[in-house]
C-alpha positions as a Markdown table, in Angstrom:
| # | Residue | x | y | z |
|---|---|---|---|---|
| 1 | Unk | 76.5 | 94.7 | 152.5 |
| 2 | Unk | 76.3 | 97.9 | 150.9 |
| 3 | Unk | 75.4 | 98.6 | 147.5 |
| 4 | Unk | 78.7 | 98.3 | 144.9 |
| 5 | Unk | 79.4 | 101.6 | 143.1 |
| 6 | Unk | 80.5 | 99.7 | 140.3 |
| 7 | Unk | 78.1 | 99.7 | 136.7 |
| 8 | Unk | 77.9 | 96.9 | 134.4 |
| 9 | Unk | 79.9 | 99.4 | 132.0 |
| 10 | Unk | 82.5 | 100.2 | 134.2 |
| 11 | Unk | 83.3 | 96.0 | 134.9 |
| 12 | Unk | 82.7 | 95.5 | 131.0 |
| 13 | Unk | 84.6 | 98.3 | 129.6 |
| 14 | Unk | 87.2 | 99.9 | 132.4 |
| 15 | Unk | 88.6 | 102.3 | 130.1 |
| 16 | Unk | 87.3 | 105.0 | 127.7 |
| 17 | Unk | 87.0 | 104.2 | 124.0 |
| 18 | Unk | 87.1 | 106.9 | 121.6 |
| 19 | Unk | 86.4 | 106.1 | 117.7 |
| 20 | Unk | 88.3 | 108.3 | 115.3 |
| 21 | Unk | 86.4 | 109.3 | 112.4 |
| 22 | Unk | 86.6 | 107.0 | 109.0 |
| 23 | Unk | 87.8 | 109.0 | 106.3 |
| 24 | Unk | 85.2 | 109.9 | 104.3 |
| 25 | Unk | 84.7 | 111.5 | 100.8 |
| 26 | Unk | 82.0 | 113.4 | 99.2 |
| 27 | Unk | 80.6 | 113.0 | 95.6 |
| 28 | Unk | 79.7 | 115.9 | 93.6 |
| 29 | Unk | 76.4 | 116.3 | 91.9 |
| 30 | Unk | 78.3 | 116.6 | 88.7 |
| 31 | Unk | 81.2 | 114.2 | 88.0 |
| 32 | Unk | 81.2 | 114.8 | 84.4 |
| 33 | Unk | 82.7 | 117.9 | 84.8 |
| 34 | Unk | 85.3 | 117.0 | 87.5 |
| 35 | Unk | 87.5 | 115.0 | 85.3 |
| 36 | Unk | 91.3 | 115.6 | 84.9 |
| 37 | Unk | 93.0 | 116.1 | 81.6 |
| 38 | Unk | 92.8 | 112.7 | 79.7 |
| 39 | Unk | 94.6 | 111.7 | 76.6 |
| 40 | Unk | 92.8 | 109.8 | 73.7 |
| 41 | Unk | 94.8 | 107.3 | 72.0 |
| 42 | Unk | 92.6 | 105.4 | 68.8 |
| 43 | Unk | 94.0 | 101.8 | 68.3 |
| 44 | Unk | 92.9 | 100.0 | 65.3 |
| 45 | Unk | 93.5 | 96.3 | 64.6 |
| 46 | Unk | 95.8 | 97.4 | 61.7 |
| 47 | Unk | 97.9 | 100.1 | 63.4 |
| 48 | Unk | 99.6 | 99.8 | 66.4 |
| 49 | Unk | 99.6 | 103.4 | 67.5 |
| 50 | Unk | 97.9 | 106.7 | 66.2 |
| 51 | Unk | 98.7 | 110.3 | 66.9 |
| 52 | Unk | 97.1 | 111.6 | 70.3 |
| 53 | Unk | 94.2 | 113.5 | 70.9 |
| 54 | Unk | 94.0 | 115.7 | 73.9 |
| 55 | Unk | 90.3 | 115.9 | 75.6 |
| 56 | Unk | 90.5 | 119.5 | 78.1 |
| 57 | Unk | 88.7 | 119.4 | 81.3 |
| 58 | Unk | 88.7 | 122.5 | 83.2 |
| 59 | Unk | 87.6 | 121.4 | 87.0 |
| 60 | Unk | 89.4 | 119.7 | 89.2 |
| 61 | Unk | 89.3 | 115.6 | 88.8 |
| 62 | Unk | 87.0 | 113.5 | 90.7 |
| 63 | Unk | 88.6 | 112.1 | 93.6 |
| 64 | Unk | 87.8 | 109.0 | 95.8 |
| 65 | Unk | 89.6 | 106.9 | 98.2 |
| 66 | Unk | 87.4 | 104.2 | 99.9 |
| 67 | Unk | 86.9 | 104.5 | 103.6 |
| 68 | Unk | 87.8 | 101.1 | 104.4 |
| 69 | Unk | 91.0 | 99.9 | 102.9 |
| 70 | Unk | 90.7 | 96.3 | 102.0 |
| 71 | Unk | 93.4 | 93.8 | 100.7 |
| 72 | Unk | 91.6 | 92.8 | 97.4 |
| 73 | Unk | 88.5 | 94.3 | 95.9 |
| 74 | Unk | 85.9 | 92.3 | 93.0 |
| 75 | Unk | 83.8 | 94.1 | 90.9 |
| 76 | Unk | 81.3 | 93.0 | 88.4 |
| 77 | Unk | 80.1 | 95.2 | 85.2 |
| 78 | Unk | 77.7 | 94.5 | 82.5 |
| 79 | Unk | 76.7 | 96.3 | 79.5 |
| 80 | Unk | 74.6 | 95.5 | 76.3 |
| 81 | Unk | 73.5 | 97.9 | 73.1 |
| 82 | Unk | 71.7 | 97.5 | 70.5 |
| 83 | Unk | 73.1 | 96.7 | 67.1 |
| 84 | Unk | 71.7 | 98.6 | 64.0 |
| 85 | Unk | 73.2 | 99.5 | 60.5 |
| 86 | Unk | 75.1 | 102.5 | 59.8 |
| 87 | Unk | 77.3 | 102.3 | 63.2 |
| 88 | Unk | 80.8 | 101.2 | 63.5 |
| 89 | Unk | 81.4 | 97.8 | 65.7 |
| 90 | Unk | 83.9 | 98.8 | 68.3 |
| 91 | Unk | 85.0 | 96.1 | 70.7 |
| 92 | Unk | 87.8 | 96.7 | 73.3 |
| 93 | Unk | 88.9 | 99.8 | 70.9 |
| 94 | Unk | 89.3 | 97.8 | 67.9 |
| 95 | Unk | 87.0 | 98.3 | 64.9 |
| 96 | Unk | 85.3 | 95.0 | 63.7 |
| 97 | Unk | 84.1 | 94.5 | 60.5 |
| 98 | Unk | 80.7 | 93.9 | 60.2 |
| 99 | Unk | 77.4 | 95.1 | 58.5 |
| 100 | Unk | 75.9 | 97.0 | 61.9 |
| 101 | Unk | 77.4 | 98.5 | 64.6 |
| 102 | Unk | 76.5 | 99.8 | 68.3 |
| 103 | Unk | 74.2 | 102.3 | 68.8 |
| 104 | Unk | 75.2 | 104.6 | 71.9 |
| 105 | Unk | 75.7 | 108.2 | 72.8 |
| 106 | Unk | 79.7 | 107.5 | 72.6 |
| 107 | Unk | 81.5 | 105.2 | 70.4 |
| 108 | Unk | 79.5 | 102.0 | 72.2 |
| 109 | Unk | 82.2 | 99.7 | 72.8 |
| 110 | Unk | 80.6 | 97.6 | 75.2 |
| 111 | Unk | 83.6 | 95.8 | 76.5 |
| 112 | Unk | 85.5 | 98.9 | 77.3 |
| 113 | Unk | 81.9 | 99.7 | 79.2 |
| 114 | Unk | 81.4 | 96.8 | 80.8 |
| 115 | Unk | 85.2 | 97.2 | 82.2 |
| 116 | Unk | 85.1 | 100.2 | 83.3 |
| 117 | Unk | 81.3 | 99.5 | 85.5 |
| 118 | Unk | 83.6 | 96.6 | 86.9 |
| 119 | Unk | 86.2 | 98.7 | 87.9 |
| 120 | Unk | 84.1 | 101.5 | 89.7 |
| 121 | Unk | 81.9 | 98.6 | 91.3 |
| 122 | Unk | 85.1 | 97.4 | 92.8 |
| 123 | Unk | 86.0 | 100.7 | 94.1 |
| 124 | Unk | 82.5 | 101.4 | 95.4 |
| 125 | Unk | 82.2 | 104.6 | 92.9 |
| 126 | Unk | 78.9 | 105.4 | 90.9 |
| 127 | Unk | 78.6 | 103.4 | 87.4 |
| 128 | Unk | 79.6 | 104.9 | 84.0 |
| 129 | Unk | 76.0 | 106.2 | 83.4 |
| 130 | Unk | 76.6 | 108.8 | 86.2 |
| 131 | Unk | 80.1 | 110.0 | 85.9 |
| 132 | Unk | 79.7 | 109.9 | 81.8 |
| 133 | Unk | 76.1 | 110.7 | 81.4 |
| 134 | Unk | 74.6 | 110.1 | 77.8 |
| 135 | Unk | 72.8 | 113.5 | 78.6 |
| 136 | Unk | 75.7 | 115.3 | 78.2 |
| 137 | Unk | 76.7 | 116.7 | 74.6 |
| 138 | Unk | 80.4 | 116.4 | 75.7 |
| 139 | Unk | 80.6 | 112.7 | 75.1 |
| 140 | Unk | 78.8 | 112.4 | 72.1 |
| 141 | Unk | 81.1 | 110.1 | 69.8 |
| 142 | Unk | 83.5 | 110.3 | 72.5 |
| 143 | Unk | 85.8 | 107.0 | 72.4 |
| 144 | Unk | 85.4 | 104.9 | 75.3 |
| 145 | Unk | 89.3 | 104.6 | 76.1 |
| 146 | Unk | 88.9 | 108.0 | 77.8 |
| 147 | Unk | 86.1 | 106.3 | 80.4 |
| 148 | Unk | 88.9 | 103.4 | 80.8 |
| 149 | Unk | 91.7 | 105.9 | 81.6 |
| 150 | Unk | 89.5 | 107.8 | 83.9 |
| 151 | Unk | 88.7 | 104.5 | 85.9 |
| 152 | Unk | 92.4 | 103.4 | 85.9 |
| 153 | Unk | 93.4 | 106.9 | 87.6 |
| 154 | Unk | 90.7 | 106.3 | 90.1 |
| 155 | Unk | 91.7 | 102.7 | 91.0 |
| 156 | Unk | 95.5 | 104.2 | 91.4 |
| 157 | Unk | 94.5 | 107.1 | 93.3 |
| 158 | Unk | 93.0 | 104.5 | 96.1 |
| 159 | Unk | 95.9 | 102.2 | 95.8 |
| 160 | Unk | 94.9 | 99.2 | 94.0 |
| 161 | Unk | 96.2 | 97.9 | 90.6 |
| 162 | Unk | 94.5 | 95.2 | 88.9 |
| 163 | Unk | 94.9 | 91.4 | 90.1 |
| 164 | Unk | 93.1 | 89.6 | 86.9 |
| 165 | Unk | 90.4 | 90.6 | 84.9 |
| 166 | Unk | 87.8 | 88.1 | 82.8 |
| 167 | Unk | 85.4 | 89.4 | 80.2 |
| 168 | Unk | 83.1 | 87.3 | 78.2 |
| 169 | Unk | 81.2 | 89.0 | 75.0 |
| 170 | Unk | 77.9 | 87.5 | 73.7 |
| 171 | Unk | 77.0 | 88.1 | 70.3 |
| 172 | Unk | 75.7 | 86.1 | 67.4 |
| 173 | Unk | 77.9 | 87.4 | 64.7 |
| 174 | Unk | 80.8 | 88.0 | 63.7 |
| 175 | Unk | 82.7 | 85.7 | 65.1 |
| 176 | Unk | 85.5 | 87.1 | 67.2 |
| 177 | Unk | 88.1 | 84.6 | 67.0 |
| 178 | Unk | 90.1 | 86.3 | 64.4 |
| 179 | Unk | 90.1 | 89.1 | 66.5 |
| 180 | Unk | 90.4 | 88.6 | 70.5 |
| 181 | Unk | 94.4 | 88.7 | 70.4 |
| 182 | Unk | 94.0 | 92.6 | 69.0 |
| 183 | Unk | 90.9 | 93.2 | 71.7 |
| 184 | Unk | 93.5 | 91.6 | 74.5 |
| 185 | Unk | 96.4 | 93.5 | 73.6 |
| 186 | Unk | 94.6 | 96.4 | 73.4 |
| 187 | Unk | 92.5 | 96.3 | 76.4 |
| 188 | Unk | 95.9 | 95.3 | 78.2 |
| 189 | Unk | 97.7 | 98.1 | 76.9 |
| 190 | Unk | 94.4 | 100.2 | 78.4 |
| 191 | Unk | 94.8 | 99.1 | 81.7 |
| 192 | Unk | 98.3 | 99.4 | 81.9 |
| 193 | Unk | 98.6 | 95.4 | 82.8 |
| 194 | Unk | 100.4 | 92.8 | 81.3 |
| 195 | Unk | 98.5 | 90.4 | 78.8 |
| 196 | Unk | 98.8 | 87.4 | 81.2 |
| 197 | Unk | 96.1 | 89.0 | 83.4 |
| 198 | Unk | 93.4 | 89.7 | 80.9 |
| 199 | Unk | 91.4 | 87.2 | 79.4 |
| 200 | Unk | 88.5 | 87.6 | 76.8 |
| 201 | Unk | 85.8 | 85.2 | 76.1 |
| 202 | Unk | 83.1 | 85.2 | 73.4 |
| 203 | Unk | 79.8 | 83.3 | 73.0 |
| 204 | Unk | 77.1 | 83.2 | 71.0 |
| 205 | Unk | 73.3 | 83.1 | 72.2 |
| 206 | Unk | 72.2 | 80.1 | 70.4 |
| 207 | Unk | 70.0 | 82.4 | 68.3 |
| 208 | Unk | 67.6 | 83.3 | 71.2 |
| 209 | Unk | 66.3 | 86.8 | 71.8 |
| 210 | Unk | 67.7 | 90.2 | 70.3 |
| 211 | Unk | 71.0 | 88.6 | 71.1 |
| 212 | Unk | 71.1 | 85.7 | 69.0 |
| 213 | Unk | 69.2 | 87.4 | 66.5 |
| 214 | Unk | 72.0 | 89.9 | 66.1 |
| 215 | Unk | 70.1 | 92.5 | 66.9 |
| 216 | Unk | 72.2 | 93.3 | 70.1 |
| 217 | Unk | 75.5 | 92.7 | 71.8 |
| 218 | Unk | 76.4 | 92.4 | 75.4 |
| 219 | Unk | 79.3 | 91.8 | 77.9 |
| 220 | Unk | 80.1 | 91.0 | 81.4 |
| 221 | Unk | 83.5 | 91.6 | 83.3 |
| 222 | Unk | 84.9 | 90.3 | 86.6 |
| 223 | Unk | 88.0 | 92.2 | 88.2 |
| 224 | Unk | 90.1 | 91.7 | 91.0 |
| 225 | Unk | 92.0 | 94.4 | 92.4 |
| 226 | Unk | 94.7 | 94.0 | 94.8 |
| 227 | Unk | 95.9 | 96.5 | 97.0 |
| 228 | Unk | 99.6 | 97.7 | 96.2 |
C-alpha cells in the first residue's frame, strides 16, 4: 500500500489557525510624570467639604488596559508606617487626634496607600511606590487622596468598578471606634461608591512588636473589582 500523504498535524488540525495579537500596553519608566490633572479635596472629621486644590501634571496620563478581560479581579494591599511625635495621624483622609503620627514622604495615610495598592494589584499594575516614588519631591507632603483618584481613574479606564472593599487597620492606640464612620464615609466618597460596599475594621496587636508598642500602624485591604 502506498504511503499516505497525510501528516499527523493535517489530520488533527485540518485548518489553519491564525492567532490575533492580544492588546498590549507598555509602562513608561517614569510613571509619576504621566499622571492627569488631579483635584485634591481635603476632608476632616469636622468638615464635610473644603475648597479644592488643583495639582497640575504636564504630560499625558498613565494608561493601562489589562490584556485579558476578566469578569472580576481581586487585589490585596498592605502598608505600614512608623509612628513618631510631631506628625499628624491621618487615616482614610480623616485627621485623628493622637500624640504621634505617620512618618512618611506624603501625608502617610496608611489606609489610603493600602487601598491604592489593592486596586493597582487587581488591575495588574505597578505598586504605589513605583507610580508615586518617595524619591520625587513632587509628592512631599502630598495628600493621599491624589493617589486614590489616580487609581480610580485607571480602574474605570480598564472597564471595572468596585464590587466591595474590606480593610483592616492594625494599631494599639488610639481607639478608632469613634472615627470609623467618618473614615468609611470619606473613603467611600473618594472611591465614588456607596458606603454599603466599604467595610472598615480595626484591631490592636496585643502589645506585641512595634504595632503593639504604639511605634507603628499597618493596614490590609482586599478589593473586588467587577467588569462594568
